C-alpha positions in Angstrom: -2.4 -12.5 -15.6 -0.2 -10.8 -13.0 1.2 -13.2 -10.4 -0.4 -12.6 -7.0 2.9 -11.5 -5.5 3.0 -8.6 -8.0 -0.5 -7.3 -7.4 -1.1 -3.8 -6.2 -2.8 -2.9 -2.9 -3.0 -4.3 0.6 -5.0 -7.5 1.0 -8.4 -7.2 2.7 -8.5 -3.4 2.7 -10.9 -0.9 1.3 -10.2 2.6 0.0 -6.9 2.0 -1.6 -6.6 2.5 -5.4 -4.9 -0.9 -5.9 -2.1 0.7 -7.8 1.6 0.9 -7.4 2.7 4.6 -6.9 6.4 5.4 -7.1 7.3 8.8 -5.9 10.8 10.0 -6.7 12.3 13.0 -4.9 14.7 14.9 -7.2 17.4 17.5 -6.4 18.5 19.6 -9.4 22.1 19.7 -10.6 24.3 22.2 -8.7 24.3 25.6 -10.4 21.4 24.9 -12.7 18.7 27.6 -12.8 15.1 26.8 -12.0 14.1 27.6 -15.6 16.8 25.4 -17.2 15.8 22.5 -14.8 12.1 22.7 -15.7 12.9 23.0 -19.4 15.3 20.0 -19.5 13.1 17.8 -17.3 9.8 18.6 -19.2 11.0 18.8 -22.8 13.9 16.3 -22.9 14.1 13.7 -20.1 10.3 13.3 -19.5 9.6 13.2 -23.2 12.1 10.4 -23.6 10.6 8.5 -20.7 7.0 8.8 -21.7 6.9 6.2 -24.5 8.9 3.7 -22.5 6.5 4.1 -19.6 3.5 3.7 -21.9 5.0 0.5 -23.3 4.8 -0.9 -19.7 1.2 0.1 -19.0 1.8 3.3 -16.9 -1.5 4.8 -15.6 0.0 8.3 -15.0 3.3 10.1 -14.9 3.6 13.6 -13.5 6.2 16.1 -12.3 5.7 18.5 -9.4 8.2 21.3 -9.0 9.2 22.8 -5.6 11.5 25.7 -6.6 12.3 29.1 -5.4 8.9 30.7 -6.3 7.0 27.8 -4.7 9.2 27.9 -1.5 8.7 31.6 -1.1 5.0 31.4 -1.7 4.4 28.7 0.9 6.7 30.4 3.4 4.7 33.7 2.9 1.4 31.8 3.4 2.7 30.0 6.5 4.5 33.1 7.9 8.0 31.5 7.5 7.1 28.4 9.5 6.8 25.8 6.7 9.1 22.8 7.2 10.0 22.3 3.6 11.8 19.3 2.0 15.1 20.0 0.4 14.1 18.7 -3.0 13.4 20.5 -6.2 10.9 18.1 -7.9 8.7 15.1 -7.3 8.3 12.6 -10.1 5.3 10.4 -9.7 4.6 7.2 -11.6 1.4 5.2 -11.1 1.5 1.6 -12.4 -1.2 -1.1 -12.3 1.0 -3.5 -10.4 4.6 -4.2 -9.3 5.3 -6.2 -12.4 4.7 -3.2 -14.7 7.0 -1.1 -12.5 9.7 -3.8 -12.6 9.4 -4.2 -16.4 10.0 -0.4 -16.7 12.9 -0.3 -14.3 14.6 -3.2 -16.1 13.8 -2.2 -19.7 17.0 -1.5 -21.5 15.7 1.9 -22.8 14.4 2.8 -19.3 17.7 1.9 -17.7 19.5 4.1 -20.3 17.5 7.1 -19.0 19.6 7.0 -15.9 22.6 8.2 -17.8 20.6 11.3 -18.7 20.2 12.2 -15.0 23.7 13.9 -15.0 22.3 16.6 -17.3 19.8 18.0 -14.8 19.8 16.3 -11.4 22.0 15.1 -8.6 21.5 11.3 -8.8 23.2 10.7 -5.4 20.5 12.7 -3.6 17.5 11.0 -5.3 15.1 9.2 -2.9 12.2 6.9 -3.7 9.0 5.9 -2.0 6.7 3.1 -3.4 3.3 2.0 -2.3 -0.4 2.1 -2.7 -2.5 5.2 -2.3 -5.5 5.5 0.0 -7.9 7.8 -1.8 -10.2 10.1 0.2 -11.2 12.8 -2.3 -11.1 12.6 -6.1 -12.3 15.2 -8.6 -13.5 17.3 -5.6 -15.8 14.5 -4.3 -15.3 12.4 -1.2 -14.6 8.7 -2.1 -16.5 5.9 -0.4 
């Protein structure tokens, strides 16, 4: 049983998933190519993280890239007027509650992953946002 203080979601609300979603904004290491960044993140770092996350009840773990190709594409679509964030990837974790997130963050194997950041990202520029998600459309269908 998860203590009430660690539960996900906002009390007395509807439409929220009742999950804890941690979104991490990542800037790749200076001088690293887009291809090397994707390769390292996908095949090394993320693969090391996956079993640790699973041990703590992760619901989903995904990486979204925002690299040169993506920036050019959206600028072309928006005729050069897109106000783009200066990050190269978004890492998204969805946990059932804050306790699961905390257990991952303080897991000795999870903490050891931080030392791997120097191989592909600029740790000083990393930003985080954590909260619940209000879901409007899922699988192409309006929710609620």
